[in-house]
VOPAGU-2260 file (C-alpha; in pm, 1 decimal, decimal comma):
REM VOPAGU-2260
SITE   aa  ch    i         X         Y         Z
SITE  MET   A    0    2819,4   -5911,4   -6005,9
SITE  ILE   A    1    3114,5   -6089,7   -6166,6
SITE  LEU   A    2    3328,9   -5927,5   -6436,6
SITE  GLU   A    3    3556,9   -6155,9   -6635,8
SITE  LYS   A    4    3881,8   -5990,1   -6745,1
SITE  PRO   A    5    4164,1   -6132,7   -6957,2
SITE  TRP   A    6    4386,9   -6129,7   -6646,6
SITE  GLY   A    7    4133,9   -6278,8   -6399,2
SITE  THR   A    8    3805,4   -6175,3   -6235,3
SITE  ILE   A    9    3641,7   -5900,2   -6033,6
SITE  ARG   A   10    3360,7   -5990,5   -5791,9
SITE  ALA   A   11    3162,5   -5689,5   -5671,3
SITE  TYR   A   12    3003,3   -5766,2   -5334,1
SITE  ALA   A   13    2846,7   -5427,1   -5279,6
SITE  LEU   A   14    2789,0   -5202,8   -5582,6
SITE  ASN   A   15    2682,1   -4873,0   -5435,9
SITE  GLN   A   16    2748,0   -4509,9   -5484,0
SITE  PRO   A   17    2956,7   -4372,3   -5325,9
SITE  CYS   A   18    3128,2   -4695,6   -5208,5
SITE  THR   A   19    3177,8   -5030,7   -5384,0
SITE  VAL   A   20    3358,3   -5338,4   -5246,7
SITE  LYS   A   21    3527,6   -5580,7   -5488,5
SITE  LEU   A   22    3747,7   -5889,3   -5472,8
SITE  ILE   A   23    4005,0   -5874,3   -5753,4
SITE  THR   A   24    4175,1   -6201,8   -5849,6
SITE  ILE   A   25    4481,2   -6190,6   -6075,9
SITE  ASN   A   26    4572,5   -6518,2   -6243,4
SITE  PRO   A   27    4935,4   -6641,5   -6232,5
SITE  GLY   A   28    5160,4   -6450,0   -6474,1
SITE  GLN   A   29    4890,1   -6192,4   -6553,7
SITE  GLU   A   30    4848,4   -5820,9   -6483,2
SITE  THR   A   31    4584,2   -5552,8   -6502,0
SITE  SER   A   32    4626,4   -5265,1   -6742,5
SITE  LEU   A   33    4813,3   -4959,5   -6621,9
SITE  HIS   A   34    4514,4   -4729,7   -6579,6
SITE  TYR   A   35    4347,9   -4455,4   -6378,0
SITE  HIS   A   36    4000,9   -4339,4   -6281,0
SITE  LYS   A   37    3870,1   -3984,3   -6285,1
SITE  LEU   A   38    3566,0   -4024,7   -6061,8
SITE  ARG   A   39    3685,8   -4238,0   -5771,3
SITE  ASP   A   40    3962,5   -4321,4   -5527,9
SITE  ASP   A   41    4059,1   -4685,6   -5467,9
SITE  VAL   A   42    4172,2   -4852,7   -5147,1
SITE  TRP   A   43    4356,0   -5182,8   -5194,6
SITE  ILE   A   44    4397,2   -5438,1   -4917,7
SITE  ILE   A   45    4642,7   -5709,5   -5024,7
SITE  LEU   A   46    4508,7   -6057,7   -4945,1
SITE  ASP   A   47    4795,5   -6265,4   -5091,9
SITE  GLY   A   48    5169,0   -6204,2   -5092,7
SITE  GLY   A   49    5371,0   -6231,4   -5413,1
SITE  LEU   A   50    5199,2   -5949,8   -5602,5
SITE  GLU   A   51    5358,7   -5646,4   -5763,4
SITE  VAL   A   52    5163,5   -5323,6   -5720,4
SITE  THR   A   53    5242,3   -5011,6   -5922,8
SITE  ILE   A   54    5104,5   -4676,7   -5808,4
SITE  GLY   A   55    5230,6   -4374,2   -5996,8
SITE  GLU   A   56    5605,2   -4419,4   -6050,3
SITE  GLU   A   57    5652,7   -4659,6   -5757,7
SITE  THR   A   58    5637,1   -5039,3   -5763,3
SITE  PHE   A   59    5581,0   -5232,7   -5440,5
SITE  ARG   A   60    5599,5   -5600,7   -5347,2
SITE  PRO   A   61    5352,4   -5594,6   -5059,4
SITE  SER   A   62    5291,7   -5855,8   -4794,4
SITE  GLU   A   63    4949,7   -5990,2   -4705,6
SITE  GLY   A   64    4749,8   -5727,8   -4518,4
SITE  GLU   A   65    4924,5   -5418,4   -4656,0
SITE  GLU   A   66    4695,2   -5135,7   -4765,1
SITE  PHE   A   67    4726,3   -4871,7   -5037,1
SITE  MET   A   68    4522,3   -4558,7   -5110,2
SITE  ILE   A   69    4509,6   -4466,6   -5480,3
SITE  PRO   A   70    4363,6   -4120,2   -5540,1
SITE  ALA   A   71    4158,4   -4041,6   -5850,0
SITE  GLU   A   72    4373,7   -3976,8   -6158,7
SITE  LYS   A   73    4672,8   -4169,8   -6016,4
SITE  ARG   A   74    4781,5   -4449,2   -6251,6
SITE  HIS   A   75    4802,1   -4798,9   -6104,6
SITE  LYS   A   76    4817,1   -5170,8   -6182,0
SITE  ILE   A   77    4849,0   -5511,2   -6014,8
SITE  LYS   A   78    5066,4   -5797,9   -6139,5
SITE  ALA   A   79    5082,7   -6161,5   -6023,4
SITE  PRO   A   80    5427,5   -6271,5   -6148,8
SITE  ARG   A   81    5414,1   -6621,0   -5997,1
SITE  GLY   A   82    5096,7   -6744,2   -5828,4
SITE  ARG   A   83    4738,9   -6626,5   -5818,7
SITE  GLY   A   84    4685,5   -6311,1   -5613,6
SITE  ARG   A   85    4384,1   -6144,2   -5456,2
SITE  VAL   A   86    4318,4   -5783,2   -5360,8
SITE  LEU   A   87    4017,3   -5645,1   -5177,5
SITE  GLU   A   88    3930,8   -5316,5   -5348,5
SITE  ILE   A   89    3710,9   -5048,9   -5197,4
SITE  ASP   A   90    3607,0   -4783,0   -5449,5
SITE  ILE   A   91    3517,3   -4445,4   -5302,7
SITE  GLY   A   92    3321,8   -4234,7   -5548,9
SITE  PHE   A   93    3139,0   -4316,2   -5871,9
SITE  THR   A   94    3215,8   -4675,8   -5979,0
SITE  SER   A   95    3180,7   -4764,6   -6346,1
SITE  GLU   A   96    3385,5   -4956,0   -6600,8
SITE  ASP   A   97    3342,3   -4646,5   -6819,8
SITE  ASP   A   98    3570,4   -4464,0   -6573,7
SITE  THR   A   99    3872,9   -4682,4   -6654,4
SITE  TYR   A  100    4133,1   -4506,0   -6870,4
SITE  ARG   A  101    4400,5   -4751,8   -6985,1
SITE  ILE   A  102    4753,7   -4629,0   -7050,6
SITE  THR   A  103    4908,4   -4968,8   -7132,8
SITE  ASP   A  104    4739,8   -5305,2   -7177,9
SITE  ALA   A  105    4881,4   -5650,5   -7255,5
SITE  TYR   A  106    4547,8   -5774,2   -7396,2
SITE  GLY   A  107    4490,1   -5534,8   -7684,9
SITE  ARG   A  108    4206,9   -5341,3   -7521,6
SITE  GLU   A  109    4145,6   -4976,7   -7611,7
SITE  LEU   A  110    4392,2   -4726,7   -7465,5
SITE  GLU   A  111    4336,7   -4369,8   -7351,6
SITE  GLU   A  112    4452,7   -4140,0   -7632,2
SITE  ARG   A  113    4442,8   -3815,9   -7437,9
SITE  GLU   A  114    4725,9   -3704,7   -7217,5
SITE  GLU   A  115    4708,2   -3881,1   -6883,5
SITE  PRO   A  116    4659,4   -3657,1   -6580,8
SITE  GLY   A  117    4870,9   -3774,9   -6288,8
SITE  LEU   A  118    5141,2   -4023,0   -6219,9
């Protein structure tokens, strides 16, 4: 399954419950929304250096191979300030685009109006 996003693409290689594996590609100069999920945790494995990763209140500039665990209800985003960047994402829990609650978005997509849970 391939999902086209305004910032790049998501390729789901295994869409299962309770575990889904995706390759996220962020185009140069683009970023995902700042968002969270209620029904799943995410594990990110950074495949390309040069990305900026925000999890909660912290922003990281990880090297290739670094890993991050993002618990459910923790806000997060990925930005590719210079070149294209890839992240292997493993979703643990119920995976659905309906479980994406955007806080900020550079592409005009619908935002979550309720108070966000965690940072």
